[in-house]
C-alpha positions as CSV (number, residue, x, y, z in Angstrom):
1,M,0.0,0.0,0.0
2,E,1.4,3.4,-1.0
3,G,0.4,6.1,1.5
4,P,-2.6,6.0,3.8
5,P,-6.1,6.0,2.4
6,P,-7.8,9.4,2.9
7,D,-9.9,8.4,5.9
8,F,-6.9,7.1,7.9
9,I,-5.4,9.2,10.6
10,L,-1.7,9.7,10.7
11,V,-0.1,8.9,14.0
12,P,3.3,10.5,14.5
13,Y,5.7,7.8,15.9
14,T,7.2,10.4,18.1
15,E,3.8,10.7,20.0
16,L,3.9,7.0,21.1
17,P,5.7,5.9,24.3
18,A,8.7,3.7,23.4
19,E,7.0,0.5,24.6
20,L,3.8,1.1,22.5
21,L,5.9,2.0,19.4
22,R,7.8,-1.2,19.7
23,A,4.5,-3.2,20.2
24,V,3.0,-1.6,17.1
25,V,6.1,-2.2,15.0
26,E,6.5,-5.8,16.2
27,S,2.9,-6.5,15.4
28,F,3.3,-5.1,11.9
29,V,6.6,-7.0,11.3
30,L,5.2,-10.3,12.5
31,R,2.0,-9.8,10.4
32,E,3.7,-8.8,7.2
33,G,6.2,-11.7,6.9
34,T,8.3,-9.7,4.6
35,D,11.3,-11.3,2.8
36,Y,14.5,-9.6,4.1
37,G,16.9,-11.0,1.6
38,E,19.5,-13.8,1.7
39,R,19.5,-14.2,5.5
40,E,16.7,-14.2,7.9
41,L,16.8,-11.2,10.3
42,S,16.0,-11.4,14.0
43,L,12.8,-9.8,15.3
44,D,15.0,-7.0,16.9
45,E,16.7,-6.4,13.5
46,K,13.3,-6.2,11.7
47,V,11.9,-3.8,14.3
48,A,15.0,-1.6,14.2
49,R,14.7,-1.4,10.4
50,M,11.1,-0.5,10.5
51,I,11.7,2.2,13.2
52,A,14.5,3.6,11.0
53,Q,11.9,3.8,8.1
54,L,9.5,5.7,10.4
55,K,12.3,8.1,11.5
56,N,13.4,8.8,7.9
57,G,9.9,9.3,6.7
58,A,9.8,6.2,4.4
59,A,6.8,4.8,6.4
60,N,4.0,6.1,8.6
61,I,1.9,4.7,11.3
62,V,-1.8,5.2,10.6
63,F,-5.1,4.5,12.5
64,D,-8.1,3.3,10.6
65,P,-11.2,4.6,12.5
66,E,-13.5,2.2,10.7
67,S,-11.8,-1.0,11.8
68,E,-10.2,0.7,14.9
69,S,-6.8,-0.7,13.9
70,V,-3.3,0.5,13.5
71,T,-0.9,-0.3,10.7
72,I,2.2,1.0,9.0
73,V,2.2,2.1,5.4
74,A,4.9,3.1,2.9
75,R,5.0,6.8,2.3
């Protein structure tokens, strides 16, 4: 998915406490099952990569009011 749908609410990662941010990112990483290349990455490595994408603006956390769920989308 490229960018959030218009009815989604952008949630700045900086507004989440560290524990909640990690929980959101872990949930996304575990749900996505993305291929990370030639070697499998640990959960901590996957989380660190996703947090780096949030920090550099390549991804955003969004809230879907209809389903009352949170996900991460590419920017």
